[in-house]
C-alpha positions in Angstrom: 9.7 9.8 4.6 6.7 11.5 4.5 3.4 9.1 5.4 -0.2 9.4 4.6 -3.3 7.1 5.1 -5.9 7.1 2.7 -8.9 5.0 1.8 -8.5 1.8 0.5 -8.7 0.8 -3.0 -9.5 -2.6 -4.4 -6.2 -2.4 -6.5 -4.4 -1.8 -2.6 -6.1 -4.9 -1.7 -4.7 -6.8 -4.5 -1.3 -6.1 -3.8 -1.8 -6.4 -0.1 -3.1 -10.1 -0.8 0.7 -10.9 -2.4 2.6 -9.6 0.4 4.6 -12.7 2.3 7.2 -12.5 4.7 10.5 -14.5 5.2 11.5 -17.0 8.5 9.5 -16.8 11.8 7.4 -13.8 10.0 5.8 -15.6 7.3 2.6 -16.3 9.7 2.1 -12.8 8.3 1.4 -14.1 5.0 -1.5 -12.7 3.5 -2.3 -15.0 1.3 -1.7 -18.1 3.9 -5.4 -18.2 4.8 -8.8 -18.2 3.0 -10.4 -16.5 6.0 -7.7 -13.7 5.9 -8.1 -12.9 2.2 -11.8 -12.9 2.1 -11.7 -10.2 5.1 -9.2 -8.3 2.9 -11.2 -8.2 0.2 -14.5 -6.9 1.8 -12.0 -4.1 4.0 -12.4 -1.8 1.0 -15.7 -0.7 2.2 -14.8 -0.5 5.6 -14.5 3.3 7.4 -11.3 2.4 9.4 -9.5 0.1 7.1 -6.7 2.6 5.2 -3.7 2.4 2.9 -0.2 3.7 3.9 1.4 5.5 0.8 4.5 7.3 0.7 4.8 11.2 -0.7 4.6 9.5 -4.2 1.5 7.7 -3.5 3.7 4.0 -3.3 1.8 1.8 -1.4 3.8 1.2 1.7 1.5 -0.2 4.6 -2.3 -0.7 5.7 -3.7 -0.1 9.1 -6.9 -1.0 10.8 -8.5 0.3 13.8 -10.6 -2.6 16.1 -12.5 -1.8 19.1 -11.6 -4.6 21.6 -13.6 -5.0 24.8 -11.2 -6.1 27.8 -11.9 -6.1 31.4 -15.6 -4.5 30.8 -14.0 -1.6 28.7 -13.5 -0.6 25.3 -10.3 -0.2 23.7 -9.2 1.0 20.5 -6.4 -1.2 18.8 -4.7 -0.3 16.2 -3.5 -2.8 14.0 -0.4 -1.7 10.8 1.8 -4.2 8.3 4.2 -2.8 6.4 5.1 -4.1 2.9 7.2 -7.3 3.1 10.6 -5.1 1.2 10.3 -2.0 3.9 10.8 -4.2 6.9 14.2 -4.3 8.7 14.7 -1.1 7.7 14.3 1.1 10.7 10.8 2.4 9.2 8.6 1.4 12.4 10.2 3.6 14.4 9.2 6.6 12.5 
Protein backbone atom coordinates (compact mmCIF):
# COMPACT_ATOMS: atom_id res chain seq x y z
CA UNK A 1 0.00 0.00 0.00
CA UNK A 2 1.38 3.39 -1.00
CA UNK A 3 0.56 6.22 1.41
CA UNK A 4 0.74 9.98 0.94
CA UNK A 5 0.24 12.87 3.33
CA UNK A 6 -1.58 15.96 2.14
CA UNK A 7 -3.16 19.08 3.60
CA UNK A 8 -6.29 18.41 5.62
CA UNK A 9 -9.65 19.43 4.26
CA UNK A 10 -12.86 20.25 6.09
CA UNK A 11 -14.35 17.08 4.56
CA UNK A 12 -11.51 15.01 6.05
CA UNK A 13 -12.18 16.50 9.47
CA UNK A 14 -15.89 15.67 9.23
CA UNK A 15 -14.84 12.05 8.71
CA UNK A 16 -12.21 12.10 11.51
CA UNK A 17 -14.85 13.21 14.01
CA UNK A 18 -16.91 10.06 13.32
CA UNK A 19 -14.05 7.68 14.04
CA UNK A 20 -14.64 5.44 17.06
CA UNK A 21 -12.66 2.46 18.32
CA UNK A 22 -13.60 -0.76 20.10
CA UNK A 23 -12.78 -1.88 23.61
CA UNK A 24 -9.80 -0.48 25.45
CA UNK A 25 -8.95 1.75 22.48
CA UNK A 26 -12.19 3.72 22.78
CA UNK A 27 -10.28 6.53 24.53
CA UNK A 28 -9.03 7.40 21.01
CA UNK A 29 -12.62 8.14 19.89
CA UNK A 30 -12.69 11.49 18.15
CA UNK A 31 -16.31 12.22 19.04
CA UNK A 32 -15.92 11.76 22.79
CA UNK A 33 -14.75 15.21 23.88
CA UNK A 34 -15.90 18.67 22.81
CA UNK A 35 -12.30 19.93 23.12
CA UNK A 36 -11.03 17.22 20.77
CA UNK A 37 -13.76 17.98 18.21
CA UNK A 38 -12.97 21.70 18.39
CA UNK A 39 -9.25 20.99 17.95
CA UNK A 40 -9.87 18.84 14.90
CA UNK A 41 -12.11 21.45 13.32
CA UNK A 42 -9.49 24.15 13.86
CA UNK A 43 -6.67 21.95 12.57
CA UNK A 44 -7.62 22.47 8.92
CA UNK A 45 -5.61 25.69 9.08
CA UNK A 46 -2.52 24.26 10.79
CA UNK A 47 0.68 23.93 8.79
CA UNK A 48 1.68 20.77 10.66
CA UNK A 49 -1.62 18.84 10.39
CA UNK A 50 -2.10 16.36 7.55
CA UNK A 51 -4.39 13.69 6.19
CA UNK A 52 -3.03 10.31 5.14
CA UNK A 53 -4.47 8.81 1.95
CA UNK A 54 -3.80 5.69 -0.07
CA UNK A 55 -3.03 5.56 -3.79
CA UNK A 56 -6.77 5.91 -4.58
CA UNK A 57 -7.12 9.00 -2.33
CA UNK A 58 -9.04 7.00 0.29
CA UNK A 59 -8.68 8.67 3.67
CA UNK A 60 -6.94 6.22 5.98
CA UNK A 61 -5.46 8.35 8.74
CA UNK A 62 -4.13 11.64 9.97
CA UNK A 63 -0.97 12.96 11.51
CA UNK A 64 0.25 16.08 13.26
CA UNK A 65 3.64 17.35 14.29
CA UNK A 66 4.03 18.96 17.72
CA UNK A 67 6.84 20.80 19.47
CA UNK A 68 7.30 19.61 23.04
CA UNK A 69 9.82 20.85 25.57
CA UNK A 70 11.46 18.14 27.64
CA UNK A 71 14.40 18.66 29.98
CA UNK A 72 15.00 22.10 28.44
CA UNK A 73 15.15 20.69 24.91
CA UNK A 74 12.68 21.22 22.09
CA UNK A 75 11.51 17.91 20.67
CA UNK A 76 9.45 17.34 17.54
CA UNK A 77 6.73 14.73 18.14
CA UNK A 78 4.62 12.99 15.50
CA UNK A 79 1.06 12.02 16.44
CA UNK A 80 -0.72 9.57 14.15
CA UNK A 81 -4.20 8.08 13.96
CA UNK A 82 -5.41 5.31 11.67
CA UNK A 83 -8.96 4.82 10.43
CA UNK A 84 -10.61 2.36 12.84
CA UNK A 85 -11.54 -0.19 10.14
CA UNK A 86 -7.85 -0.50 9.24
CA UNK A 87 -6.53 -1.18 12.73
CA UNK A 88 -5.35 -4.64 13.79
CA UNK A 89 -4.28 -5.62 10.28
CA UNK A 90 -0.53 -5.01 10.53
CA UNK A 91 -0.53 -1.67 8.71
CA UNK A 92 1.19 0.05 11.62
CA UNK A 93 4.39 -1.80 10.81
CA UNK A 94 4.62 -0.50 7.21
